N, C-alpha and C positions, 0 to 999 in steps of 0.2 A: 123430582128430582129426577137427573136423566142415570142410565143406568150402565156403567163400568163393564160390567163383566156378567155373561150371560151363558146360562148352559141347559138345554133342552136335549130333553131324552139323553143324554148324551151315553155312549157305548166305549167301551175297549175290551179288546179281549185278548190273552198271550197266550195260544193255542186253545186247549180245552179250560182253562179258567179265565173269566168275566172278572176283570178289574173293577169296570166302571159299567151298571143295568139302570141303567136310566136316570142317569144322575141330572136335575133341576138342582139348578142355583140361579141368584139373581144377587150381585153385590151393587149397588148405588155410588156413584161417586163420591167421590171425599169422603169413604167409611171404611172401616177395618173388620172383614170378615174371615175370622180365626178357622177353620177346619179342624175338628177332633175325631179321633176316631182312633180303631184297637190297632192293631199290626195286618198290614193285606188288607185293610177295608179301601184304601183306592185314593187318598188323600194324596199322595204322590202323582201316583197316575192323571187326576186333576190339572194339580201345578203342571205335568208335560205336556198334557193338550193346549191348556190356556193359555203356554208360552212357545205351543207350535216346537215343540220338541218331537211327539210324537201324534199322528193322524186321527184321529177315532174311527172308528168301523162302525157308531149308527150314530143320530141324534145331529146337535150342532152345537158351535158356542161361537160367541161375537164377546171380542176384548175391545175396548176401546170403541165406539161403535163397528169392528173388522171383522171379516172370519176368518177362525183361523186355520182353514183352509185355504180359500182362493184368497185373502189377504196378506198369506205369512207375512211375505216378504216385507210390507207394506206397514201389518205390524210390530216388527222387531224394532222397528224406529221406536215405538211410542210404549218398551216395558223395561223394566230392570229386573234380574231375575239373579236369585242367591240358592243355589239347589242345598242339596243334603250337606255335599263335599266341597271344599275351597278348591274352587278351578282359576288357580293362578301358576302363571310361570314360572317355577322356583329356580331358575336361571339370572330370569332376570330384576329389577330392585324392586322393591314397595312401590318407586315413585314411576317406575321405566311402564309397570303395570298397568297402573291406573291412568297414565298418558296416553299408553296402547290403546285400555277402552275408549278414552274419551274420541282421539282420531277417529275409532271405529266405529263415532255416534256421528261424524262428520261435525265434531269441534270446533277445530283446527288447532293448527299448532298452539298458539299463545294460549285462545282459552282452556285446551287438554291439560295444556303443560300448571293454569291456574288452579284448578278443578281439581286435578292432581296435588296438589299442598295443600287447598282445604279440604279433602277428605284425610290427609295426612293428618293432620292437624285434630279432627273433629272425632276419630277412629284411635287417638293415641298414639299415631306410628310415626310420631318427624323423625323422632333420633334412630329407629330403623330403615325411614325411607328410603336411604340410598346404599344401602345392604342388601344382596342380593337375597330371596327369598327363603331359599334351602337352608339356610342358617332358622327362619325363623322357627318361632314355637308352631303349635296348630291353632291354640287359641287366636296365635297374630296374623296364622293364614287365615282362619275364618273371617276375621276383622278385615282382613284386605280385600278380602271377597265379595264381606257385606256392603262394603265401600265402593267394590268396581261396582254394585248394582243400584248405585245412587248416581255414580256419573252424570249421567241424562240425563239427571232431572225429569223422569219417564212418568206424564201423569198416571200409569199403572203399576205396581211393585209386585214381583211373587218373590214371598219368601218362605223356604221349605224346611220347617225348625232351623229358625235362624240363628237362635243360643245357646242348640249345643254346642259342647266342647268348652263354652267359653265361663268363667268363672264369676260369679256376684258382682264383683264389681261392672266389669264389661260388660256383663247381662242387664242390669240396669243404666249401664249409660247406653246401648243401643235402642234402650222402651224409647232414653227418652231424643232421642235421635226421630226413632216411628214417630212418635208423637208427633213435633217439631214438622214430620213428613206431614202428616195428616192435617194437622193442624191449617197449613197449605196450600194443601185441593189435593194432596198424593192420597189414591186407592188403594188399598193395601190388602191381597188376599194372603194369608198367611197362616203355615199347617206349623201345630206345636207339640208337645209331648208335655208343656208345664202346665199345668193348669193355670197356675196365679198369672203367666203371660196371657193367655187366652182372657182372661177374667179384666186383666187390666190393662189392654190394649183393645178387647177387640168391639163393636158397638154389638154384632150380633155373632154368634156362634152358633155352626151348623157340626151337627154328627153324624156322622156317616159310618154306614156298617154294611157289608159286603156288596157297596159301590154305589149305593144311593141317600140319600140324605133321609135321615129317620126322625130328627130335632131340630129346630130351627128355632132361635130365639137370641135376647138377650139372657147374662149371666142370672140374673133373677128371676127372670121367666122361666128356663130350665130348671132349678130349683123348685121355683113352686110346682112343676110337674113331678116331680119326683115327691115333695110336702116333707112330714117330716121332722119336727121341730123334735127336741130330745131337752130333756133336764139332765143333767149329768152330777151326782151330789155321791163327797164324798164323807161318810159318818164317823163320827169318834169311838164308836163305839159297838164293834162286829152285830153284837146280841140285839143293840134296836133295827135292822135292817127289817126283820118282820113285821116290827108296827111300824115303820117308814112305811113298809108295801100298803098298809092296811088305809095310813093316814095320808097319800097320796093317788089312790082309788079314783077319788072323785075328781081329780085333779089329768089323772093319762087318758088317751085316747087311744091309747092301744098296750099290748101283753108289758109290765113293769120289768125288767132285767133287775137282777140282784147278785154282785161277786163276791160271793164273803172273804174272801183272798186279799181284795184292796180294799173291803167295805163300802165298795159302792155301788148305787142303788141309780138305773137309767130307765129316765121315767118320757113315752111318749107323749109328745104333750100340742096342743095346739092354740095361740094366742098368743103368744113372744110372751114380754116382760111382765103382764098381767098374770101369765100361768108362772110364772116364778115368785112373785112376790105371793100369790095364793097356797101354792107347795112349804113356804118358807112357814107360813103362817099356819098352816096347820100340821106342820112338823114342830113349832115350837108349842103348839096345845098340846100334845104329846110328850112332851119335855125333851124331844129326839136331836141333840147337837153335832151341825152341819160344820165340819173343818172347810169343806169349801165343794162351790157350788157352781156353774153355767148351762148358758142358755147356747145350744148348740144348731147351726140352721144348716139345711143337706151343705157338703162342699160341691167344685162342680168332680172332683174326684166318685162321691157317690154319686153322682148323676151319670157321671159318664157307666159308672161300674153297672148303673141298673135299667141303662138304657141298652149297652151294649152285654151287658154279663160278660167284664170281661174287665185286666185293670190295661191303662193307661202302660203302650210299648212303644220304646225307640224302636226306629226302625218302620219302613210301608213298601209297598209297591201299586 
């Protein structure tokens, strides 16, 4: 499979701050790569370098086979970009904004108008399409900006936190659009603060911290790196907590936690559903009544915290 985006030892500095510190990254054609990282990890800086908005201070990067520095002018016709903040002209209508982008892509007058109307329908902006953008809500402006990134049907698309500020319905709608684009062969690099978004859309997830990739894999592969399946049980009687802890000792692969306030027992396990069945059998033999039980795998939030030591945060440099 051909490589759509390649970074080799990419470096970018802002004065004394090193935002990218030898970033290496490869995104295959027709796939989705999600960049996750704590605030200031370098995600947005990487996008700005890939989209020719910032020159790197070291290393090299190519997109669609074109060097981001040497071939910057040609490259801009092969990419679509949506940044963290809606870049729309509020004095133009929604239709006029999209029509203008189409003409900048040299689609021609007729095709630019057609494409603008197509995208207004796709992003549920038909009724607002002929009104000035200054009257749009924040979410509507965001949708229009995203539509603008799609005008040129570019083979490589960069979306920097594309669904921030959107309500759940609009977010799910955008996910459907993205999945359709990728199915048709578009390559996508996105940064996101929503773990659910990365898990649903991305073929691979790169976790970035201090300007370089510290983990790379599918969502399941990253979760396996962290490990830590656990059973969470709620008992009927708080008096049974110690009995339960003793009974589950052979099931646990780590320290069992007890929470008397909620009558909860948390048991680190391995083996998935087999461990769940074993645990319930042992508790039944001890006549411990269980009100609720669940088997929990690590989430991407757990992975993020374990790898970076930070919670996911909005905003980036």
